[in-house]
Every structure is written in structure tokens, then in C-alpha cells.
N, C-alpha and C positions, 0 to 999 in steps of 0.2 A: 575601335569603339563605335558604338551606334546608340543613338537616343531613341527610346521607345516611350510612347504614351499609351496607357492601358485604357480600354473602353470600360465604362461602368454602366451596366444596363439599368440599374435602379438608382443611379446618381451617386453611389459611393456612401461610405459611412464608417463607423468604428470597426466593422469587420475587416476593412482593408488593413488597419494597423494590427489587428489580431493575427491576420495572415502573415504579415511581415515579421512579427515577433512571436512566432509559434514555437514548437519544440526545437527548432533550429537554434534558438537562443541558448538552451541548455547544452546542446551539442557543440556550441562554440562556432557555428557557421553563420550566425546572425547577430549583429550588435548595432546599437545606435551610435551614429557618428556625430550627429548634430540635432538639437531640438529636445523636446520633452514629450514623451508619448502621452502622459496623463493630461497635460495642458492641451495638446492637440485633440485628444478624445473629448474632453469637456467642451472645447470650442465647437466641435462637430455636433455634439449632442444639443448644444444651445441653438443651433441653426434651424430655421423653420422651412427654408426652401428645399425642393426635391434634390437638385443637383448640388452636392455638398463638397465633393473632393475632386482634385486633379491629381492623378497618380501616374507614375512612369518610372523609368530607370535609365541609367547609363550603363550599358552592357559592354564589357571588355573581353577580348579573347585572352588577354594576359591574366595569369593566375592572381597576381597582386601587384600593387604599386606602393610607393612610399606614402606615409601619412600626410606629409606636407603637400605632395602633389594631389592627393584626394581633396584636401581643403581648398587648394587653389582651383581645382576643376569645379567643385561645388559652388564656390563663390562666383566664378566666371560664368557658370551656367545660369545662376540666379540673375546675374546682371543682364545676360542675353535674353532670358525669358521674360522677366518682369521689369528690367531696366533699373538703374540706381535710383530713379525717381520714386520707386515704390518701396525702397528699403525702410523697414520698420512698420510697414502698413499691412504685412502679410505674415502668416505663420507657416513654417515648413519643418518637416521631420525627415531626416536622412537616415536610412538603415542600410547597412552593408550585408550582402549575402555572398558566401563563398562555397555553398554546398554543391554547386554544379561543376566544380573544378575550374571555375573562372570567376572573375570579380564582377559583382553587380552593385551599383550604388542606387538604391531605390529612394524615391522621394514621394511625399504626400503633402499637398497644399490645400487647406480648407478654402473654399471659394467664397471668401468674405474679406472685405476691407476693414481692418481692425479699427481705423479711425472714423470712417463715415458709417460703418455698420451696413454698408450696401454690398450687394452681390459683386463678386470679382471673379472673372473667368481668366485664369492665367494663360491658357493656351486655346486659341481658336485656330483650327487647322488651316483654313484657307488664308488667314492673315499672317500666321506665325510660322508656317512650315518652312518657308525659304530662309528666314533668319536663323532658325534652329539648325537647318542643314549646313549653312555657312559656318556656324559655330562648331558643328561636329567636324567638318572638313578641316577647319583651322586647328582644332585641338589635336586631331589625329596626325596632321603634318608637323605641328609644332613639337609634339611630344613623342613622335615616332611610334604611335600606336598602330595596330593593325586596322586597315581601312576597308570597310565592306565594298567600297567602290573600286578597289584594286582589281583589274581584269583577271589576275591570277587567282583571286578569291571568289570569282563568280561561280555559283552552283547551277548545274543544269536544272535540277528540280528545286522549285521555290515554293515555300509554304511552311506550315507548322510541321515539326518533327515529333510532336508529343506522342502520337500513336506510332510507336516504333515498328510494330509488325506490319502495319499498313504502309508505312514509309519504306520498309524493306521491299514490299511488293512493287512500289513505284520504282525503286532503284533497280530491281530485277527486270522490270519492263524496259527501262532506259538502256540497260546493258544488252538486252535481247535485241532491241531495235537498232542500236549502234552496230552490233555484230552483223545483223542482217544487211545493213547498209554497206559495211566494209566487205562483205562477201558478194555484193552485187545483186542481192535478192530484192532490195527495195531501191527503186530508180529515182524517186523524187519525194518531196514532202506530200504532194497530193496522193501519190501512191501509198505512202505511209498512213495517211489519214483514212484512205479507203480501206486499207487492211484492218485498221483498228475498228472502224465502224462495222466491218464484216464480222468481227469477233464480239460484237455487241458492247464495245467500249465507247462510252460517250465522249464526244469532243464538244465541250461547252463554249469554247471561244477560240478564235484564230486571230493572231496579230502579225505584225511585220516580222518579228523575230521570235515568236513563241506560239505554242498551242496549249490549251488547257484541257487536261485529260482527267476523266472521272471514272475510276474503277467501279465495278458493280457493288462492292462492299464498302464504298467510301461515301461519306455524306457530302464532302466538298471536293471540288476538283483541285488538282495540282498543276502548276504552270511549268512546262518544259520549255526552257529558253536556250536559244543559240544553237550553233552547229546544225545538225540534221533537222532541227525544228524551225529553222529560218526559212522565210519565203523564197530566198535566193537559191535554195536547194531545189533546182529544177531538173538536174541530171547528175550523174556520178562525177562528171568533170567539175561541177561547181563545188564539190566538197573540199577539194584542195584549196580553192580560192577563199572559201569561208574560213578555214582554219589558218590560212596564211594571214588573212586580215585580222584575225584574233591575236595571232602572235605579234603582228605589227603594232596593234593597240597596246598590248602588254609591254612591248619594248619602248614605245613612246611614253607610256606612263612611268616607267622606271628611269627614263632619261630626261624628265622634265626639270625645269629650273625651280627648285624648291623656294628660294628666296623671293623670286618674283611672284610666285603663287601665294606665298605667305603675305606679302605686302598687299596683293589684290584682295585676299580674304579679309584682312584687317580693315581695309578701306570699306569694303562692302558691308561688313558687320557693323562698323561704326555708323554708317549711313542708315542701316535698318534700325539700330538701337536709338538713333536720334529721332527718327520718325515715330517709333513706339513711345519714346519719352514725351514727345509733343502731344501724342494722343492721350497719354495718362495725365499730363498737365492740364489739358483742356477738360478732361473728364473730372478731375479733382476740382477745378474751378467751377464747373457747371453744378456739381453736387453741392459745393459750398454755397453758391447763390440760391439754389433751391431750398437748402436747409435754412438759410437766413430768412427767406420769404415765408416759409412755414412757421418759423419762430415768431416773426412779427404778426402773422395772421392769428396765431394762437394767443398772442399777448393782447391785441387790441380789437380783433374782429368781433368778438362776442359783446364787448362793452358798447361799441359803436352801434351794433345791431339793436341792442337793448334800448339805447337812447333814442334811436330812430322810431322803434315801435312804440315806446312810451309817449313820444311827442305826438305820433299819429293818434294814439288812444285818447290823449288829452284833447286834441282838436276835435275828434269825433264826439267826445263827451260834451264839450262846449256847444257844438252844433246841435246835438240832441236836446240839450236844455233850452236853447233858443227856439227850436221848432216846437218844443212842448209849450213854451209861453205863448207863442203865436196861436197855436191850436186852442189853448185854453181861453185866450181873449176872443177868438173868432167864434167859439162854441159856448160862450158863457151863458147865453140865453136859450141855447138850443136844447130843449128837453123833450123827451118822448114819453107819451102816456100810454101805457098798456094796461088794460084792465077789463074786468067783466062785472059790471054793476058797481056797488060801493066798495069792493075789495080790490081795487086797482092799485098797481105799484108803479112808481115813477123812477126811472133810472137815468142818471146823468152821465154824459161822456167824460166828465171830470175824473171819475174813478178809473176809466180805461186809460186815459192819458197818464194819470199818475202811475198806474201799473206798468205802462210802457216805459216811462222814465226810470222807474225802479229797476226794471229788467235790463235796460241799457247800462245803468250805473253798475249793476251786478256783474254784467258781462265784462265791462271795462276793468273793474277791480279784479275779477278772476283772471283776465288776460294779463294784467300787471303782475299778479301773484305768480302766474305761470312763467312769465318772462323772467321774473326775479329768481324763481326756483331753477329755471333752465340755466340762467347765467351763473348761479351758484354751483350747479352741477358741472358746467363746463369749466369753471375755475378750479373746482376740486379735481376734475379729470386731468386738466392741464398740469396741476400741481403733482398729481400722481405720476403722470407721464414724464415730467421733468425729473422727478425724484428717481424713477426707474432708469431714466437715461443717465443721470449722474451716477447711480449705483453701478450701471453697466460699465460706464467709463472707469469708475474706481476699480471695479473687479478686473477689467482688462489691463489697467495699469499695474495692478497688484500682480496679475499673472505674468505680465511682461517683466516686472521687477524680479519675480521669482525665477522666470526663465533666464534673465541676465545673470542672476546669482548662480543658477545651475551651470550656465555656460562658463562663468568665471571659475567656479569650482572644478568643472571639467577641464578647463585649460590649465588650472594649477596642478591637478592630478596628472594631466598629460605632460606638463613640464617636468614634474617630479619623475614620471615614468621615463621621459626622454633622458633626464640626467642619470637615472639608474641604468637605463639601457646603454648610455655612453660609458658608464663605469664598467658594465659587463663587457661591452665591446673592447674597452682598453685592457681589461683583465684577460679577455680571450686573445687579444692581439699579443700581449706579453707572453701568455702561455704558448701561443702559436710560434712566436719567435724563439722561445726557449726550446720548444719541441723541434723546431727547425735546426737549431744549433746542435741539439743532441743527435738529431738524425744525420747531420753532416759529419759529426764526430764518429758516429757508428758507421757511416758510409766509408769514411777514411779507414777506420779500423778494419771494416769488412774488405776494403780494397787491398789493404796490406796482407790480410790473411789469404785472400783470394790469390794474390801474387805468389805468396809462399806455396800455397797448395798447387798452383799451376807449375811452379818450379819443381816441386816434388813429383807431380804427375809426369812432367817431361823427363825427369831423371828416370823414373820407373819405366816410362815408355822406352827410353834408350836402352835400359837394362834388358827389358823384354825383347827388344829388337835384336840385341847381341845374342841373347839366349836362343832366340828363334833362328838366327843365322848359324850359331854353333850347332844346334840340333840338326839343322838342314845339312850342314857340312858333314857331320858325323853320319847322318842317315845316308847321304850320298856315298860316303866312303864304304859304309857297310853294304850298301846296295851293290857297289862296284865289286867289293870283295866277294860277296856271295855270287854275283854274276860270274866272276872269273872262276870261282870254285865249281860252280855248276857246269860251266862250259868245259873245264878240265875233266870233270867227272864224266860228262857226256862223251868227250873224246876218248877217254880210257875205255868206256863201255863199248864205243864203236870199234876201238882197236881190238878189244878182246873178241868182239863179234867177227871181225875180219880174220883173226887168227883161228878162230873156231871154224869159220867157213873154209879156210885153207886146209885145216886138218881133216875135215870131212871129205874134201875133194881128193885127198891122197888115198 
């Protein structure tokens, strides 16, 4: 089993759920194990940030495992990824896939804290990779799953196998290079690299135990690791040492102390989960303090600001009135005469002072009205925000309640299915026992019949043997009889011939 996290170029969205629950659902190779797809979709649609989902899977080489073990692994993985401190603060959807001939447990987590409504990143590669790798190794060893770190499982060609025809070309190249090395035509790794470059095959990277090769019709390079691609391959004599070292590593892996390694993995995983829990506790505490400060600011900040500005306006108004009285007293007798002849007009500064005072009072009153209107708008805005926040909390709690009801109903259906399955298993077991008994009786009967047939066959064989011997004896007697008769006849013929010869001689 291996844990994979999928990259989301555009931040993820509802399309991820649509991909997991596509036509494979009707074919019976995809089904929901935990969570509610509609609730997760609505939660993702309501999010405003760009990066919305964390998506990955637990991929098994095994075709299937028990339902109890699936649930245990899913809960254990959630505790390792998000720690028990975050239980109830996140939404997750688990979907099973079996269309590839092996088991995949896919998961989608919206990147949001359901309580604080803040962004939540479940997996940060640099910080969480080690913890997830330890959980993967512990689960593989504890449940005897196939481990990708097993030396016997190491593949020479590493990378995606989705482009099957292209991957076959890389496999053919690997077989060709290995055959050339075994025949002694390639002397070292440097010689191998130079031959590839001479054939216009690009070498994109060289490591201690690998080289990355890019064929002309390939967009990305494939990594060829171990064996003849190791930098220790400097001559043909080094090949045996490289493969011997690989066999020793495989043997050491198979002879390791599983109990000691399990204890080590558990201790390391507990330490990592503890540190992650402390991080989440501190994060939750900090978010709560910030939320509390913002709440107090929204409740009292605008009123205090209004009182301060109103006090300043009153003080400025009183100062303006005092200065206006002083100016009026000082300029009471100061009049200017402008005129031409008898039609002159006299203007007093009293009118200007009164106009200034009226303008000041108007501005102060307008400022007070603006502040009052602004305070009223802020209060209404705060009320709408609080109302929306309460509605969001209420909707989230309602969704969580529905989710819990769905989970409860699913568990009840699962319990009924398990009971029905046990009944079917018991019935099948009884029928199997009955069939076994019938098979045994048939076997005994068949054995008896076989014994009788063998006796009959043996008797028939004995009769045939006696007949064969009798025929052989009679045939031999006939042969001897005819042989004697033929010999007598030949002797008679010879005797007549001799008598004839004597008669001619006379």
C-alpha cells in the first residue's frame, strides 16, 4: 500500500468529486465508503479561496480487503494526517475504486475549518511527508500489505505508466541495454551514456544510482535506477558486486525483526502526531483570540469613535463662537465707507462675521449628521454580518446533523447487510458441509465400485493371460508339427532324388 496526494493545478473543485463518482458508479467499481457527496460539493461551492480541496488515495496491490479493515485504515489515516485534535472540524469524502484490478481508497478534504471558517491545509509536503511515510510503513508491516519499499518490488524504470506504448519502448530499451551489458558490448555506465547520446537519446539527469532518459517521442524523462545504471558500474567485474549487494539487501529486508520495527514506527508516529497536535492547538487558540478581538472592535470601536469626534466638534463650535464674539467686540465701530458722491454704501464687518459663524455651525451640524449616519450604517453592517455568521453556523450545524444522520443510517444499513451476510455465510457453510458429506459418501461408493471393477479387470486379465499362454502353446505345437512334417517331406524328396540318381547311373 502506498499513499498518494494528487496535484490540483487550479486548486480543485467539484469536478474532483464528479471524476471519482463517474460512470464507474453504475459499473459497480466505484462507491462511497464514508461521507456525503452533496454536502462536500455544497461546501466546496461556498468557498471563496482558490485552493479548495486536498485530494489523494491509499493505493493497494491487493484486490480487496475486509470492510472493517477499510474503516480502521481510514480512521487511522485521518488521525495521522489531521490528528485527533481536528476531529469534527473538517469534512472528508471517501470513495472506493476497484476498476484497475486493485483496491484504491480515494479521499477529498475541503480546505476549510468548519468551526473557524478559516482556510485549512491538511497536507503540506515539507512538513507532513515524514509523518505520512511512517504511517504508511507501519500500516504495511502491521497488516502485511505489499510494501513499495521492499527491494524485491523495486522497478528499474520509474515514472508514470499511463502511456502504455511509450512505456513499452522504455522497457524494450532497458532489455536491450541489459543484454548488451551481459554480452560484454557495454563496458561501464559512462560507455552506456555515450552510446545513448550517440543515438540522439537525451540524458536529462545523472544520479548516484540512476540516470534519467528521454526518448525522442516522449515529453518527460523516465528514471532508470539500479543495476547497470548505478555509478559503481565502472567495469564488467562490478556488475556481479552490484547484483550481490542487491540480493543482500533483499535478504536483510526479509530477515528483519518485525516486532522491533513496529514498536519503533509506533513511537515515531506518536511523536510526530503530538507535534502536529500542538501546532493545531496553537493555531486554534490564535484564531480564537483574533476572532474575539475583531468582535470587540465591531461592538465598541464605532461608538467610541463617534463620541470622540462629537466631542471635538462641540469644542470647535464653542471656540468658534468665542472668537466670533471677540471679533464682533473688536470691530464694533470699525466701518468702511465706499461711495461715489451721494450714492455711497456702507458695509459692516458684522455681516461677514455672522456669515462665518453660520458656516461653522452648518459644517459642525453636517459633520455630526454624517457621523451619526456612518455609525448607523456600521451598526447595520455589523448586524447583517452577525446575522450572516449565525446563519452560516446554523447551516453548517444542520449539514453536520444531516451528515451524522446519514452516517448513522449507513451504519444501520451496513449492520443489517453484515447480519444478512452472516446468514448467507452460515447457509453457505451448512450447504458446503452437506455437500462435503455427500461427496464423501459418493467417494466411498465410488471407491467400492472401483474396487469391484479392479477385481473384475484383474480376473479378466488373468483369463486373457491363460488364453494367451494356451494359444502360444498350441501355436508352438502346430509349428513343431508342421516343421517335422516339412522336414520328413524334404527327406523323402531327397531320398527319391538319390534313388533316381542311382537309376540314371545304371
